C-alpha positions in Angstrom: 33.4 37.3 -5.2 31.8 34.0 -4.1 29.1 34.5 -1.5 29.7 32.3 1.6 26.9 29.8 2.2 25.0 30.0 5.5 25.8 27.3 8.1 23.9 25.7 10.9 25.9 27.9 13.3 24.4 31.0 11.6 20.9 29.7 11.9 21.4 28.8 15.6 23.0 32.2 16.4 20.3 34.3 14.7 17.5 32.1 16.2 19.0 32.2 19.6 19.0 28.4 20.0 21.6 25.6 20.0 22.8 23.7 16.9 21.1 20.6 18.4 17.7 22.4 18.4 18.2 23.5 14.8 19.0 19.9 13.8 15.8 18.7 15.6 13.7 21.2 13.6 15.3 20.1 10.3 14.6 16.5 11.2 11.0 17.1 12.1 11.4 16.1 15.8 8.3 16.5 17.9 10.3 17.5 20.9 10.7 21.1 19.7 8.1 23.7 20.9 5.9 25.3 18.2 7.2 28.9 18.8 10.8 27.7 18.7 10.1 25.7 15.5 8.5 28.7 13.8 11.4 31.0 14.8 14.0 28.5 13.5 12.1 27.8 10.3 11.8 31.6 9.6 15.6 32.0 10.0 16.3 29.0 7.7 14.0 30.5 5.1 15.6 34.0 5.3 19.1 32.6 5.0 18.1 30.1 2.3 19.9 27.5 4.4 20.0 23.9 3.1 21.5 21.3 5.3 24.2 19.1 3.8 22.8 15.5 3.9 26.3 13.9 4.1 27.3 16.2 6.9 24.0 15.4 8.7 24.8 11.7 8.4 28.3 12.1 9.7 27.1 14.1 12.7 24.3 11.8 13.6 25.7 8.4 12.5 22.7 8.1 10.2 22.5 8.0 6.4 19.1 9.6 6.0 18.3 6.8 3.6 15.2 4.7 3.7 14.7 1.5 1.7 11.6 0.1 0.0 11.5 -3.7 -0.5 8.9 -5.1 -2.8 7.9 -7.9 -5.2 4.6 -6.7 -6.8 3.7 -6.8 -10.5 1.3 -3.9 -10.2 3.2 -0.8 -11.4 0.3 1.5 -10.5 0.4 0.3 -6.9 4.1 0.8 -6.7 3.8 4.3 -8.1 1.2 5.2 -5.4 3.4 3.8 -2.7 6.5 5.7 -3.8 4.7 8.9 -4.1 3.4 8.6 -0.5 6.8 7.7 0.8 8.6 10.5 -1.0 6.1 13.1 0.2 7.2 12.4 3.8 10.8 11.9 2.9 11.1 15.2 1.1 9.6 17.0 4.1 11.8 15.4 6.7 15.1 15.3 4.8 15.3 11.7 3.8 16.0 9.9 0.5 14.5 6.7 -0.8 16.3 3.6 -2.2 14.2 0.9 -3.8 14.9 -2.8 -3.9 12.9 -5.3 -6.0 13.2 -8.9 -4.9 11.7 -12.3 -5.6 9.1 -13.4 -3.0 9.8 -17.1 -3.6 13.6 -16.9 -3.7 15.4 -19.1 -1.2 17.9 -16.3 -0.6 15.4 -13.5 -0.2 16.1 -12.8 3.5 19.9 -12.6 3.1 19.5 -10.6 -0.1 17.4 -8.0 1.8 19.9 -7.8 4.6 22.7 -7.4 2.1 20.8 -4.6 0.5 20.3 -2.8 3.8 23.9 -3.2 4.8 25.3 -2.2 1.4 23.1 0.9 1.2 23.7 1.8 4.8 19.9 2.3 5.3 18.4 3.8 8.5 15.3 1.6 8.0 13.1 -0.2 5.5 9.5 -0.2 4.4 8.3 -3.6 3.2 5.4 -4.1 0.8 3.1 -7.2 0.4 3.5 -10.0 -0.3 7.1 -9.8 1.0 5.9 -8.0 4.2 4.0 -11.2 5.1 7.2 -13.2 5.5 7.8 -13.8 9.2 11.3 -15.0 8.4 12.3 -11.6 7.1 10.7 -9.7 10.0 12.5 -11.9 12.5 15.8 -11.3 10.6 15.3 -7.6 10.7 14.6 -7.6 14.4 17.6 -9.8 15.2 19.8 -7.5 13.1 18.4 -4.4 14.9 17.1 -2.9 11.6 14.1 -0.6 11.9 11.3 -1.7 9.6 7.6 -1.1 8.9 5.4 -3.6 7.0 2.3 -2.8 4.9 -0.1 -5.7 5.5 -3.7 -6.7 5.4 -3.5 -8.4 8.9 -2.2 -7.3 12.2 0.8 -9.6 12.3 3.3 -7.4 14.2 3.6 -4.8 16.9 1.9 -1.4 16.1 5.2 0.4 15.4 6.0 -2.2 12.7 2.8 -2.3 10.7 0.3 -0.3 8.7 -2.8 -2.5 8.1 -5.4 -2.3 5.4 -8.7 -3.9 6.6 -9.2 -5.9 3.4 -11.5 -8.4 5.0 -14.1 -5.8 6.0 -13.8 -4.1 2.6 -14.5 -7.3 0.7 -17.5 -8.0 3.0 -18.8 -4.5 2.1 -18.5 -5.5 -1.6 -20.4 -8.7 -0.9 -23.2 -6.8 0.8 -23.4 -4.4 -2.2 -23.8 -7.3 -4.7 -26.4 -8.9 -2.5 -28.4 -5.7 -2.2 -28.4 -5.5 -6.0 -30.1 -8.8 -6.1 -27.1 -11.0 -7.2 -27.2 -14.6 -6.1 -25.0 -16.4 -8.6 -21.7 -14.7 -8.0 -18.1 -15.6 -9.0 -14.8 -14.7 -7.4 -11.4 -14.4 -8.9 -8.9 -14.7 -6.1 -5.3 -13.7 -5.8 -2.6 -16.3 -5.0 -3.8 -18.1 -1.9 -0.3 -18.1 -0.4 -0.8 -14.4 0.2 -2.6 -13.2 3.3 -4.2 -10.3 1.4 -5.8 -12.8 -1.0 -7.2 -15.1 1.8 -8.5 -12.0 3.8 -10.4 -10.7 0.8 -11.9 -14.1 -0.1 -12.9 -14.8 3.5 -14.4 -11.3 3.9 -16.4 -11.7 0.7 -17.7 -15.1 1.7 -18.6 -13.8 5.2 -20.5 -10.8 3.6 -22.5 -13.1 1.3 -23.4 -15.5 4.1 -25.1 -12.7 5.9 -27.6 -12.7 3.0 -27.8 -16.5 2.8 -25.7 -16.6 -0.3 -22.9 -19.3 -0.7 -19.9 -18.8 -2.9 -19.9 -22.0 -4.9 -16.6 -23.8 -5.4 -16.9 -23.9 -9.2 -17.3 -20.1 -9.1 -14.0 -19.5 -7.4 -10.9 -19.4 -9.6 -7.4 -18.4 -8.5 -5.4 -15.8 -10.5 -2.1 -14.2 -10.0 -3.2 -10.5 -9.6 -2.2 -9.7 -13.3 -4.3 -8.5 -16.2 -3.3 -11.7 -18.1 -4.5 -14.1 -15.5 -7.7 -12.0 -15.2 -8.3 -12.8 -18.8 -7.6 -16.5 -18.3 -9.9 -16.8 -15.3 -12.7 -14.8 -17.0 -12.6 -17.2 -20.0 -13.1 -20.1 -17.6 -16.0 -18.4 -15.7 -17.7 -17.1 -18.8 -17.7 -20.5 -20.5 -19.8 -21.9 -17.6 -23.6 -22.5 -18.0 -25.4 -20.6 -16.7 -23.2 -17.5 -16.6 -22.7 -15.8 -13.2 -24.5 -12.5 -12.8 -21.6 -10.9 -11.1 -17.8 -11.3 -10.8 -15.6 -9.8 -8.0 -11.9 -9.9 -8.8 -9.1 -9.7 -6.2 -7.7 -6.6 -7.8 -8.4 -4.0 -10.6 -5.9 -5.6 -13.0 -7.8 -8.9 -13.1 -11.2 -7.1 -13.2 -10.0 -5.3 -16.3 -9.2 -8.7 -17.8 -12.8 -9.7 -17.1 -14.1 -6.6 -18.9 -12.0 -7.5 -22.0 -13.3 -11.0 -22.2 -16.9 -10.0 -21.7 -16.5 -7.5 -24.5 -15.1 -10.2 -26.8 -17.9 -12.6 -26.0 -20.6 -9.9 -26.5 -21.7 -10.0 -22.8 -23.1 -6.6 -21.9 -21.7 -5.0 -18.7 -23.4 -4.2 -16.5 -26.7 -5.3 -18.1 -25.9 -9.0 -18.2 -22.8 -9.1 -15.9 -21.7 -6.9 -13.0 -17.9 -6.7 -12.5 -16.0 -5.2 -9.6 -12.3 -5.1 -8.5 -10.2 -4.0 -5.6 -7.6 -1.2 -5.2 -9.1 1.7 -7.2 -5.8 2.5 -9.0 -5.7 4.8 -12.0 -6.9 2.0 -14.3 -10.2 1.6 -12.6 -11.7 5.0 -13.6 -10.3 4.8 -17.1 -11.5 1.5 -18.4 -14.9 1.3 -20.2 -17.2 0.9 -18.4 -15.5 2.6 -15.4 -15.0 0.0 -12.7 -16.8 -0.4 -9.4 -14.1 -1.2 -6.9 -12.7 -1.0 -3.4 -10.6 2.1 -2.8 -7.5 1.1 -0.8 -5.7 4.3 0.5 -2.3 3.1 -0.7 -0.7 6.6 -0.6 -2.0 7.2 2.9 -0.6 3.9 4.0 2.8 4.7 2.6 2.8 8.1 4.3 1.9 6.5 7.6 4.5 3.8 7.2 7.2 6.4 6.5 6.1 8.6 9.4 6.3 5.6 11.7 9.7 4.6 10.4 11.2 8.1 10.9 9.7 8.3 14.4 11.3 4.9 15.3 14.7 6.1 13.9 14.6 9.6 15.6 12.6 8.9 18.7 11.5 5.5 19.9 9.0 2.7 19.3 6.6 4.1 21.8 6.3 7.4 19.8 5.7 5.4 16.6 3.0 3.4 18.2 0.9 6.6 18.4 0.7 6.8 14.6 -2.5 5.1 13.2 -1.8 1.5 12.4 -5.0 0.6 10.4 -6.8 2.2 7.5 -10.3 1.4 6.1 -10.7 0.8 2.3 -14.1 2.0 1.0 -16.5 1.0 -1.8 -16.5 3.1 -5.0 -19.5 2.6 -7.2 -19.1 3.2 -10.9 -20.6 2.0 -14.2 -19.6 -1.7 -14.2 -22.3 -2.9 -11.7 -26.1 -2.8 -11.7 -29.1 -4.7 -10.5 -29.0 -8.4 -11.2 -30.2 -9.6 -14.5 -31.8 -13.0 -15.3 -29.0 -15.6 -15.8 -28.2 -16.2 -19.4 -26.7 -19.1 -21.3 -23.3 -18.8 -23.0 
């Protein structure tokens, strides 16, 4: 004999509450009192009740699907983001649909809107650099589509953004280099069309200026946030005479490229050259020598963005505004940096 599955009616009856209250508990609503929530969750566990997502969607006119829109070559960054989003989604009964796009595509905005409509999404989380496009944010607002942007600048209302204070973090790296006695410092920037890249470079310059150090034009080279462009930029910088005593790269991928080139050229790190990156992804602690970097709390940002998104969907903008909108990256010192050495010729 097939055992009949428990229903939401069974949960409501045994818990002594309405079906609406059970639904609110399942959806993680903050409007349910703690004692009621505990009682309902206890009955759900005892009955081994699992809500039917499709039925939930039909009953609430929602799909319980969130989208993730991105154009980022860093697979480690994307993995961290997805893990953070899924941790919240799995707790609150949502699923994730991902959508890669091309940042410089002329049809990007319409492509994203088509993706949202086609997938019947309740809302979208947008990653940099796509999140920096005001045209997309405006289109989402005009279409009445809930969204949250991960950014490095406060470019939207609090319910729509989670910000990483990259400028302050880059300034902290500059202070660290200066305190190690470095004066001749080079910087590998990311694409200057990205706000995150300009924020990091301006923060780094500002931090150096507090110690009377100027970042010379010939010591600044623009990369594309990839390992390959880190190698190209490093070859340029390490062919200059004299060599810089330190290099700060816009991300860990490019910093790893610097380590490779230095090794090929017989330049000892950190004895002759200090190298640092930004992000603190899995790569940073596994390269040799282990990389000094800025730890950006990517997973936490993804969790905050998902929490905000679901609060906008299930409650209102005002509730979502109460969730933290800014996180502070921190300096992580490892083996790739040391006291400044005397400049050497190539």
